[in-house]
C-alpha positions as CSV (number, residue, x, y, z in Angstrom):
1,M,21.5,22.7,9.5
2,E,17.9,23.9,9.6
3,R,16.1,23.3,13.3
4,I,14.2,20.6,13.7
5,S,10.8,20.8,16.3
6,V,10.6,17.6,17.8
7,M,7.1,16.6,20.0
8,I,7.3,13.8,22.8
9,L,4.1,12.0,23.6
10,A,5.4,9.1,25.9
11,G,2.9,7.2,28.2
12,N,5.7,6.8,30.9
13,P,7.3,10.1,32.3
14,E,11.1,8.3,33.0
15,E,10.7,7.6,29.3
16,K,10.1,11.2,28.3
17,S,12.6,12.9,30.7
18,E,15.1,10.6,29.1
19,L,14.7,11.3,25.6
20,E,13.9,14.8,26.5
21,S,17.6,15.2,28.2
22,M,18.9,13.6,25.1
23,L,17.4,15.8,22.9
24,S,17.7,18.9,24.5
25,N,21.8,19.3,23.9
26,I,21.3,19.2,20.1
27,E,21.9,22.3,18.6
28,Y,19.3,21.3,15.7
29,I,17.2,19.6,17.4
30,N,13.8,21.8,19.4
31,V,11.7,20.1,21.6
32,A,8.6,21.7,21.7
33,R,6.1,22.4,24.6
34,E,5.1,19.0,26.9
35,P,1.4,19.1,25.9
36,K,-1.3,17.6,29.3
37,N,-3.5,16.2,27.0
38,L,-3.9,15.1,23.0
39,Q,-5.9,19.1,22.1
40,I,-3.4,20.6,23.4
41,A,-0.6,18.6,21.5
42,L,-2.5,19.1,18.2
43,S,-2.7,22.9,19.2
44,I,1.2,22.8,19.6
45,I,2.0,20.9,16.5
46,E,0.5,24.0,14.5
47,A,1.5,27.2,16.5
48,E,5.3,25.8,17.3
49,G,5.6,24.3,13.8
50,V,6.4,20.8,15.0
51,N,8.5,18.4,11.8
52,V,8.7,15.0,14.1
53,I,6.9,13.3,16.6
54,L,7.8,10.5,18.4
55,V,4.6,8.7,20.0
56,S,5.2,6.1,22.9
57,E,3.0,2.6,21.5
58,D,1.2,3.3,24.9
59,F,0.5,6.7,25.2
60,D,-3.0,7.2,25.8
61,G,-4.0,4.2,25.7
62,D,-3.3,3.2,22.4
63,G,-0.2,4.8,20.9
64,Y,-0.7,3.0,17.0
65,A,-4.4,5.0,16.9
66,I,-2.6,8.2,17.9
67,C,-0.6,7.4,15.5
68,E,-3.1,7.3,12.6
69,G,-4.6,10.4,13.8
70,L,-1.6,12.4,13.6
71,A,-0.7,10.8,10.1
72,H,-4.2,11.3,9.0
73,E,-4.2,15.3,10.3
74,Y,-0.5,16.2,9.3
75,P,0.4,14.1,6.5
76,E,3.4,16.4,6.5
77,K,4.7,16.1,9.4
78,G,6.7,12.9,10.3
79,V,5.8,10.5,13.3
80,I,8.7,7.9,15.1
81,I,6.5,5.3,17.2
82,L,8.8,4.2,20.3
83,T,8.0,1.0,21.4
84,R,10.1,-1.1,24.1
85,E,10.1,-4.7,22.1
86,L,10.6,-4.9,18.6
87,H,7.9,-7.9,16.6
88,E,6.6,-8.2,13.4
89,D,3.2,-7.3,14.6
90,T,5.1,-4.2,15.8
91,V,6.3,-3.1,12.2
92,H,2.8,-3.9,11.1
93,R,1.1,-2.0,13.3
94,A,3.6,0.9,12.8
95,M,3.4,1.0,9.4
96,F,-0.4,0.8,9.2
97,S,-0.6,3.2,11.3
98,G,1.5,5.5,9.0
99,A,4.7,6.2,11.4
100,R,7.8,6.8,9.1
101,D,9.9,4.5,11.6
102,V,10.1,2.2,15.2
103,V,13.0,2.7,17.6
104,V,13.1,0.2,20.3
105,L,13.4,2.0,23.6
106,P,16.2,2.2,25.2
107,V,18.1,4.1,22.4
108,E,21.1,5.2,21.6
109,P,21.1,8.4,21.3
110,G,23.0,8.7,18.1
111,K,20.2,5.9,16.7
112,L,17.3,8.3,17.6
113,L,18.8,11.7,16.0
114,D,19.6,9.0,12.7
115,S,15.8,8.3,12.8
116,I,15.0,11.8,13.7
117,Y,16.7,13.0,10.8
118,K,16.0,10.7,8.1
119,V,12.1,10.9,9.3
120,N,12.3,14.8,9.0
121,T,14.2,14.9,5.7
122,F,11.5,12.5,3.5
123,A,8.6,14.0,5.1
124,V,10.3,17.6,3.7
125,R,11.0,16.3,0.5
126,Q,7.2,14.9,0.4
127,G,5.9,17.7,1.2
128,K,7.9,20.3,-1.4
129,G,6.3,17.9,-4.1
130,K,2.7,17.9,-2.5
131,K,3.4,22.0,-2.3
132,E,4.8,21.7,-6.3
133,A,1.9,19.5,-7.1
134,K,-0.8,21.7,-5.8
135,T,0.8,24.6,-7.8
136,S,1.2,22.6,-11.0
137,S,-2.8,21.8,-11.0
138,V,-5.2,23.1,-8.1
139,N,-7.9,20.3,-8.9
140,A,-5.1,17.5,-9.8
141,K,-6.0,14.1,-7.9
142,L,-4.2,11.3,-7.1
143,G,-4.7,8.0,-9.1
144,R,-6.2,5.8,-6.9
145,V,-4.7,2.2,-6.0
146,F,-6.8,-0.8,-6.3
147,T,-4.2,-3.9,-4.9
148,F,-5.0,-7.4,-5.1
149,F,-3.6,-9.9,-2.1
150,S,-4.4,-13.9,-1.1
151,T,-1.9,-15.7,1.4
152,K,-2.4,-18.7,-0.3
153,G,-1.0,-19.3,-4.1
154,G,-3.1,-20.6,-6.7
155,V,-6.3,-18.6,-6.3
156,G,-5.5,-16.9,-9.0
157,K,-4.4,-13.0,-7.7
158,S,-2.2,-12.5,-10.1
159,F,-4.8,-13.3,-13.0
160,M,-7.2,-11.1,-11.6
161,A,-5.2,-8.1,-10.9
162,L,-4.1,-8.5,-15.0
163,N,-7.4,-8.6,-16.5
164,F,-8.5,-5.8,-13.7
165,A,-6.2,-3.5,-15.0
166,A,-6.8,-4.4,-18.6
167,A,-10.4,-3.8,-18.3
168,L,-10.5,-0.9,-16.3
169,Q,-7.9,0.3,-19.0
170,E,-10.6,-0.6,-21.8
171,E,-13.5,0.9,-19.8
172,T,-12.0,4.2,-18.8
173,K,-9.6,4.6,-21.3
174,K,-7.5,6.8,-18.7
175,R,-4.2,5.8,-17.7
176,V,-3.6,2.1,-15.9
177,V,0.2,0.7,-14.2
178,L,0.1,-2.2,-13.1
179,V,3.3,-3.0,-10.4
180,D,4.4,-6.3,-9.6
181,F,5.3,-6.3,-5.5
182,D,5.6,-10.2,-5.7
183,L,9.4,-9.8,-5.2
184,E,10.5,-13.2,-5.6
185,F,8.3,-15.1,-7.5
186,G,6.2,-12.5,-9.8
187,T,4.9,-13.5,-12.7
188,L,2.9,-11.3,-14.7
189,A,5.6,-10.2,-17.3
190,L,5.1,-13.7,-18.1
191,S,1.6,-13.8,-18.5
192,M,1.7,-10.7,-20.5
193,N,4.3,-11.8,-22.9
194,L,6.7,-9.1,-22.2
195,Q,10.5,-8.9,-21.3
196,P,11.4,-6.1,-19.3
197,R,14.6,-4.4,-20.2
198,F,13.9,-2.9,-16.2
199,S,12.7,-3.9,-13.1
200,I,11.9,-2.4,-9.8
201,N,15.5,-3.1,-8.6
202,D,16.6,-0.6,-11.5
203,V,13.7,2.4,-9.8
204,V,15.8,1.2,-6.2
205,N,18.9,1.5,-7.4
206,D,18.3,4.9,-9.0
207,I,15.5,5.8,-6.3
208,R,17.1,9.4,-5.2
209,N,16.0,10.7,-8.5
210,I,12.5,9.4,-8.6
211,D,9.3,11.4,-10.7
212,A,7.0,11.3,-12.5
213,E,9.3,11.5,-16.1
214,F,12.2,9.6,-14.4
215,I,9.0,6.5,-13.4
216,E,7.9,6.1,-17.0
217,S,11.3,5.3,-18.4
218,Y,11.6,1.6,-16.3
219,L,8.0,0.6,-17.6
220,T,7.0,-1.6,-20.0
221,P,4.1,-0.5,-22.2
222,H,1.5,-3.3,-23.1
223,Q,-0.9,-4.1,-26.3
224,S,-3.6,-3.6,-24.2
225,G,-2.6,0.1,-23.1
226,I,-1.6,-0.3,-19.8
227,R,1.8,-0.2,-18.4
228,L,3.8,-3.0,-16.0
229,L,6.5,-1.9,-13.5
230,S,7.6,-5.8,-13.2
231,S,9.3,-7.4,-9.9
232,T,12.9,-7.8,-9.5
233,L,14.1,-10.1,-12.5
234,D,16.7,-11.3,-10.1
235,P,15.3,-12.2,-6.7
236,R,18.2,-12.3,-4.6
237,N,18.0,-8.5,-4.8
238,E,14.8,-8.2,-3.1
239,N,16.9,-7.5,-0.1
240,Y,17.9,-4.1,-1.0
241,I,14.1,-2.8,-1.8
242,N,12.7,-1.6,1.2
243,A,8.7,-0.4,2.5
244,E,10.3,3.5,2.2
245,H,11.1,2.9,-1.5
246,I,7.8,1.0,-2.2
247,Q,6.1,4.2,-1.1
248,L,7.9,6.3,-3.0
249,I,7.3,4.5,-5.8
250,I,3.5,4.2,-5.6
251,K,2.9,8.1,-4.7
252,T,5.2,8.9,-7.5
253,L,2.6,6.4,-9.9
254,Q,-0.5,8.4,-8.0
255,G,0.5,11.3,-10.2
256,S,0.5,10.4,-13.2
257,Y,-1.3,7.9,-13.2
258,D,-5.3,7.5,-12.6
259,F,-5.5,4.1,-11.3
260,I,-2.5,2.0,-9.9
261,V,-2.9,-1.9,-9.7
262,V,-0.5,-3.5,-7.7
263,D,-0.2,-7.8,-7.4
264,M,1.2,-8.3,-4.1
265,P,3.3,-11.7,-3.3
266,A,1.0,-14.9,-0.6
267,R,1.9,-13.4,2.1
268,F,1.9,-10.3,4.5
269,S,5.2,-8.5,3.6
270,D,6.5,-5.9,5.9
271,T,9.3,-4.4,2.5
272,V,5.8,-4.3,0.3
273,S,3.4,-3.5,2.9
274,P,2.7,0.1,1.8
275,G,1.0,-1.5,-1.2
276,I,-1.9,-2.3,1.0
277,Q,-1.4,0.2,3.3
278,Y,-2.4,3.2,0.4
279,A,-4.6,1.0,-1.4
280,D,-8.3,2.5,-1.9
281,K,-9.5,-0.7,-2.5
282,L,-7.8,-4.5,-1.6
283,F,-8.9,-7.1,-3.0
284,L,-8.7,-10.2,-1.4
285,V,-9.0,-13.0,-3.5
286,A,-10.2,-16.8,-2.8
287,T,-12.0,-19.6,-4.3
288,P,-14.6,-22.2,-3.3
289,E,-12.1,-24.1,-0.9
290,I,-12.3,-24.5,2.9
291,T,-8.5,-23.3,2.9
292,A,-8.7,-20.2,0.4
293,I,-11.8,-19.4,2.5
294,R,-10.0,-19.5,5.9
295,N,-7.2,-18.1,4.8
296,V,-9.1,-15.2,3.2
297,K,-11.2,-15.3,7.4
298,A,-7.4,-15.1,8.6
299,S,-5.8,-12.0,6.3
300,M,-9.5,-10.9,7.8
301,G,-8.4,-10.9,11.3
302,V,-4.3,-9.4,10.3
303,L,-6.1,-6.8,9.2
304,E,-8.6,-6.0,11.7
305,S,-5.3,-5.8,14.2
306,L,-4.0,-3.4,12.4
307,N,-6.7,-1.0,12.6
308,Y,-7.3,-1.8,8.6
309,P,-10.2,0.0,7.6
310,K,-13.0,-2.3,6.5
311,S,-14.8,-0.1,4.1
312,K,-11.5,-1.0,2.1
313,I,-12.0,-4.5,2.1
314,Q,-13.0,-6.2,-1.4
315,V,-13.5,-9.9,-1.3
316,V,-13.2,-11.8,-5.0
317,L,-14.6,-15.1,-5.4
318,N,-13.1,-16.7,-7.7
319,R,-13.5,-20.3,-10.3
320,Q,-16.9,-20.2,-8.9
321,H,-19.2,-22.6,-10.3
322,R,-23.3,-23.4,-9.8
323,R,-21.9,-27.4,-9.1
324,N,-19.5,-26.4,-6.2
325,D,-20.4,-27.8,-3.0
326,I,-19.8,-24.4,-1.1
327,K,-21.7,-21.7,-1.6
328,V,-22.0,-18.0,-2.3
329,K,-23.9,-17.2,0.8
330,D,-22.2,-19.8,3.0
331,I,-18.8,-18.1,2.4
332,E,-20.2,-14.9,3.2
333,K,-21.6,-16.4,6.4
334,T,-18.4,-17.8,7.8
335,L,-16.5,-14.7,6.5
336,D,-19.2,-12.4,7.9
337,Q,-18.7,-10.1,4.9
338,T,-20.1,-9.4,1.5
339,I,-19.0,-11.1,-1.5
340,N,-17.9,-7.7,-3.9
341,L,-16.9,-10.0,-6.9
342,V,-17.9,-13.2,-8.5
343,V,-16.1,-14.9,-11.2
344,E,-17.5,-18.1,-12.3
345,E,-14.7,-20.6,-13.5
346,D,-13.2,-21.4,-17.0
347,H,-10.7,-23.7,-17.0
348,L,-10.1,-24.3,-20.6
349,K,-9.7,-20.3,-21.6
350,V,-7.8,-18.9,-18.4
351,P,-5.1,-21.3,-19.2
352,Y,-4.7,-20.6,-23.1
353,S,-5.2,-16.6,-22.6
354,L,-2.0,-17.0,-19.6
355,N,-0.2,-18.7,-22.2
356,Q,-1.0,-16.2,-24.9
357,G,0.5,-13.2,-23.2
358,V,-2.9,-11.5,-23.6
359,P,-5.2,-10.7,-21.2
360,Y,-8.5,-12.7,-20.5
361,V,-10.8,-9.6,-21.0
362,L,-9.5,-9.0,-24.5
363,K,-9.7,-12.0,-25.9
364,Y,-13.2,-13.3,-24.7
365,T,-15.5,-10.2,-24.3
366,R,-18.2,-11.8,-24.0
367,S,-17.5,-14.3,-20.8
368,G,-18.8,-13.9,-17.9
369,I,-15.6,-13.2,-16.5
370,S,-15.3,-10.5,-18.9
371,R,-18.7,-9.4,-18.0
372,S,-18.2,-9.6,-13.7
373,L,-15.4,-7.8,-14.3
374,R,-17.0,-4.5,-16.4
375,K,-19.8,-4.8,-14.2
376,Y,-17.6,-4.1,-11.0
377,I,-15.8,-1.4,-12.9
378,Q,-19.0,0.2,-13.9
379,K,-20.6,0.1,-10.9
380,N,-18.1,0.8,-8.3
381,I,-15.0,2.9,-9.9
382,T,-17.5,6.0,-11.1
383,V,-17.6,4.7,-14.2
384,S,-20.6,4.5,-16.8
385,P,-21.1,1.9,-19.2
386,K,-19.7,2.3,-22.8
387,K,-22.3,2.4,-24.7
388,S,-22.5,-0.5,-27.6
């Protein structure tokens, strides 16, 4: 077994000493030199070829911020967050900071070694994939991820994701895949009038063989030109899916598709959190109702607590009508955020398009909704408007 170089960044000297004692007698583990500060740590990481970095949540005042910086600077390294108590918020913060795993202290040596081995194996596999991709195409770019999210049901989140994907494919003529990460109640296949033979469960069941050709065989083509990765066909199987599976799926699709459009469940979920974490743009969907606006504001608060980049957030106001009591400027004032996309109400044609399984933007090309989506894509996705 190849040796794994591990660096320990712990705020508590006793914890650091205990961790060093656990690892120092393991034949395949090499504990890197103790850094006096973060700057020296960065030098040691490069000089000694550190593979895995253990970061306590209180290191240097904010271990999550340190973790985020390390994950950004060294994406090929595996970072593990060390915490004394495991809460849902801890897992969220760890995931959004780029950590591969969370270890609760005090920890048994066996569990710590399992985590280090697992994280290193994943990092090595991902690193090899990146090198192969770089060799095959120096100028290759990863596909961009656009994620649609709302913690309130019934605001048109899935409708927006589907029609954004269809408009994106129509405007760019590039490869677009739509991914349904609502593992319990995903309806995209139904809205597209598709009957998928395979779902995300089939991908996960054979995840060890995942690559671009493999995942392509599990996608369902649609007449619009986009492809769909369907949510689980049996919600009882969702417990077998974890965040690492979701991350691998996203990264694999990025290697072969120009745009990945993600429809999320109507709640924050650790399992599919990479759908938010890896988004280039995160669309928070609301309608002009007090409850929907309140939910968006609450979601923005959660994202802020997780150090999520505000620059990625795009607010979508769906079903807007000039006679609505709540105006756009009032919503922007409440959210302290610009509304990036306003989509008008069409209570007759929207349900009809969903029932027909045809994306609205392709059936009603001259409607206000279609024009709004095309205009947003032309302006923000670096696409020149098509000549009419």
